[in-house]
Every structure is written in C-alpha cells, then in structure tokens.
N, C-alpha and C positions, 0 to 999 in steps of 0.2 A: 680583400686581403685576409689571409689566414692569420689568426691570433692565438697566442698561447696565454691562457688566463692564469695569472700568478697570484698567490696569496702571500702577503708580507705581514709579519707579526707587528701588531700595534701594542705599545706599552713598553715594557722594560727592554725588549730586544730590538725595538724600532731603530734607535739611533745607530747601534752597532751593525744592524743589517744594512741600512742605507750606506754606511761607511764601507762595508764589505763589498756591496755592489759597485760603488764608485771605484774602489781599488781594482775590481774585476773588469772595469771598463764600461760599466752600465750606469748611466746617470739616472737617478730616480728623484722625482720632485713630487711634492704633495702640498696642497694648501693647508693653512692652519686648521680649518674645520672640515677639510675634505677627507673622505675615506677612499678616494680613487687616485692612486699614484699614477703619474705619467712616466714613461720610459723614453729614452732617446732611441730605442730600438722600436721601429714601427710595427714589428710583429709581436710585441708584448703588450698586454693590458693587465691591470691588476686591481686588487682590493686589499685594504688594510683591515685585518681582523685580529681579535685577541688570540693569542696562541692556544688558549683553551678550546676555541671553536674551529681551529684550522683543519684538523684531521677530519672532522665531521663533514665540512663543506667540500674538501678535496675528495673524500670518499663518495659523496653523493653526486659528484660531477659538476657542481657549481663552479669549481675551480679545477684546472688541469694539474696544477702543481702548487706547492707551498712550502714554507719553512715553519717548523714548529718543533717543540721538544718531544723526545721519546716519552717523557712522562705523560703528556696530554694525549699522545697517540694511544698509549696503553689505557689511560683513564677513560677515554671515549669508546674504546673498542672498535674504532672505525677501520674499515677494510681498505687499506691503502698500500701502495707500493713504497717500501723504504728504499729510496734511490741511493742515498749516501749519508755519511756522518759529516757534519760541518762543525768542527770542534771549536766553537766560540760561544760566548755568553755575554751578558750585559757588561761585565767589567773586564773581560779579557778572554784568553784562550783556555780551553779545558772544560771539563764537565762541571755541572752543578749537582747539589745533593738535596734530596728530601730527607730530613732528619726528624727523629723523635726527640723532642726537647721538653724539659720540665723546669720548674723554678729551681734556683740554686740551692735552696734549703730543703728540697724534696728528698724523701727517703728512697725514691725510685732509682734503681741502679740498672735495671734491664726491663725489657718489654713485659716480661711475665709479672713484674711487680704492679702492673696497671690493671690486673684482673678486676672487672667490675667498675672501673673508673671511667671518667669522661675524657674523651680525646677530641679536639677540634682540628679540622683540616679542610682545605679546599680540594685535596686529592683523596676523595672518599673511597673510590673503588680500589685503587692501588693499596691504600692503607688497610682496607678491610681484608684484602687478600693477604697482606703482610701479617696481620694479627691472626688470621685464620691459620696460616702456616705455622705460626708460633704456638697455636693452641690456646690463645688468649681471647677471652670475651670482654670487649669494651663497649661503652656507649659512645659510638662514633657520630659526631655531629658535623654537619657542613658549616664551614666558616665563610662568610661573605667578604672577608678581608680583615686587615688589622689583626691577624691571628696571634701575633706575638703578645698582644695585651690581654688575651683571654685567661691565661693562668695567673693566679690560682682561683680567681673568683668564678669564672665561667667554664673553666676546664682544668683538669688535673695535669694534662699534657697536650702538646700539639704535634702535628706532623707538618713541617714547614720547609719551604725552599730556602737554600742558602748557598752563597758562593764562598764567602769568607768567614761566616759566623759572627760578623761584627754586629749586625742588627740584633741577633739573639742575645749576645752578651750585653748589649745596651739595654735590653729589657730584662736583664737579670735572669736569663735562662741558660741552661747548660744542655749540651747534646748527650743523649743516652746511646742512641744507635743510628745508623744510616738505614733508611727504609729503601731507597733506591738512588742510583746515580742516573743523571740524564744529560744528554747532549742534544744540540740542535740537529734536526734531521731535514733533509730535502725529501719530501714525499710526493707521490704522484697518484692520480686517479688511474685505476687499472685499465679502463677503456682508453684513456689518453695515452697510456704507455704502449698500448697495442697499435696506436696510430703512428705510422712510420715518421711522418713529418713532426708530430708533437714529441715523439720519443727523442728524435735527433736534437730537437730544440732544447729539451730538458737536459739531455746529456751534454750538450754544448754549454749550457748554463752551469751545470755541475762542474765541468772542467775549468771554467773561468773562476768560479767561486773557490774551488779547491786550490787552484794556482795562487789566488790572492791570499788565502789562509796560510799556505806554505811559505809565502814571502813575508808574512807578518813578523817573524822572528829572525829573518835573515837580512844580511846586507851584502853588497858587493865591495870588494877591495881591489884597487889598481895600484901598482907600484912599479918603479924602475929599480933595477939592481945590476951590479956587476955579474957577468956570467959565472965567475968563479964563486959567487956567494949563493948560487942556486940551491945547492944541497943543504946548506944551513937554513935557508929560508923555508924550504919544504918541510924541515923538521919542526918548524914553528907553526905552520898552517894546518888547522884541523878542517880540511876541505871536504865538501860534499863529494866531489870527484877530483880527478887530477886537474890542477890549475891550467888555464890557458896561458901559453907562453909564446911570445913573438919577438922577432929580432928588431933591434933599433938600428938607426943609421950608423951609429958607432958599434962596430962589431964586437966590442968588449962588453957591451951592455944589452940587456934584454928587458922586455916589459912582461909583467905577470898580472893576471886577473883571476879572482877566485870569489866564490860565494861561501859565506860562513855564518855561524850564529852571531847575532848582534851582541849578545851578552859576553862574548869572549874577546871582542875587539879591544876593549880598554886594557885587557891583560896582555894581549900579544903585540899591540902597536909598538911599545918600547922595545920588545924583543926583536921585532922586524927591523926597526931602526938600527939597533945594535948589530944585527946580522948583516947589514949592508944595504937595506932597502932605502930608497929616497923617493920623493914625489908621491907619497902615499895618499890616495884619495879614497874616502869611504862614501858610498852612495846608497840611497834606499832602493828597494825593489817593489814593484807592483804585483808581479805574478811570477811564479816558478812552476813550470809544467814539466813533470818528470816523464 
C-alpha cells in the first residue's frame, strides 16, 4: 500500500497539532515514549520531530510532507515546497514573533544600540541576516535553551520567540523590535509534490486542515422566527453568506440557519430574541470548506 510520510512537530506545537488533526477528521495516536505516531488513515505514516529539524528532513526526502514554522524553514535554508499557511500556534490562532529583547533597565532602544554587544538566540541565521541589514555588528551566540535567563550576565540582548510576551515580562525583559513574524506552514518535498498520488494526498490533507482552522472561531446558529420578523433578524446577523431559510409546517413561521463568528454570539443573541427569534440553538463546527 502506498504511504504518505508525514512529519508532525514535537514539543510546543504537538498538542495543538494533534487537536487540529482530530478536528480535521484524522485521529493521531502516539505512545508516551514513541516518536512514531499512528493515523486512522492507512495511507499515512509519520514521525515526530522538533520543528527545528522538520524542513531539513522534508527537503532531503526522508519525509514527504510536514508541519513547521516559517522561521525554521528560513533558518535551515531547506529547499521545500511551501504548500500553505496554517495560521495556528501553541496558544491559539495567529502568528508568533521572534523579537529582540533586553533587560528592562537597559539603555538599548533600537537594534543599532547593540553595536559590538552580545546577543543570544536559537535563530542564528535569521538573526544574523537581520543585524546585517541593519548594518549592526554584534557578537551573535547560539543559545541551547532557556534564552530568557541569559541577560544581563551572559548576553546584552536576546532574539526570542513569543506569542504573548508573558514569559519575557516574567523575566524582566522588554521588547525592542520584531525580527520576524512566523506562522505554521505545511511544507512538502519537491519530488513528492511531483508525484500525482502524493500531491493529491497532501492537497486533501491541506483542505481538511484549512477547513478545521476556519471553523475554529465560527459557530452555527439555528432558530425559528415569524416570517414577518425576517427582515429585522437579517439586520442583526453578520453572516458569512446569506442564511439558509426553510419553511415550517406553520406557514407563518420559518427556520433560519447561519454560520457566524463565535465572539459575536453573546452580543447578538438578546437582539435576535427581541427581534422575534425563538428556539435558538448554537452548535460547534468541525470544518468549513469554502
């Protein structure tokens, strides 16, 4: 049987990636000490890898496809096909940032103020290019981890990954500049992408994952309403498309169904009720395919 070899990120993205696959309809299981996840799709096989390594092994052909950040794709310089943007991170949806940070009491206000200073980071190549473009010469050191604790004793500044900035603040650091933004990418080996069967399999996977992500912040609403209240209800609803409307046995009433942003539901439910809607049901969504 033909198999698509998939690399899944181990570490900070692992839990959110497994959750995304489940929502996409693909069950992933892995033992406590295993690096070989199993899929309920018999045409898939996989390997758990640190995001830092993923692009290298997809580029070499060890894996057909994988999920990793744009940051590590650039850092490794691996030659891979960027299939799509998967806009999620460890803590939620949206990009993450690699930022230049210094101790709160530092006099550094911009990158140029670090001329001749020590900077620690795990993202060495990208950081080197960043300082080169700024025309700043720094002593750039690779950090094996716990980078936030390096200043001021072991470094004057760091380039570190952050989603919310909470960890940096907890270590008494402040952000000076953003070095780069990064999102999770679905990448593919170029030879695998040329293979019709593998390409279709990767494209199908991408469709399911994108559909699951699109559904993350959406919910469905169902309700009944008097036909005469329809215009008022439509003014309240911020729908993706025109709502689905169907007749009820009582000709004076209709049923309406719509997909909306979850964050607006709490604000519009009272308005819908006042506009004449009843039997309002909110339900979660697994996938939305546009």
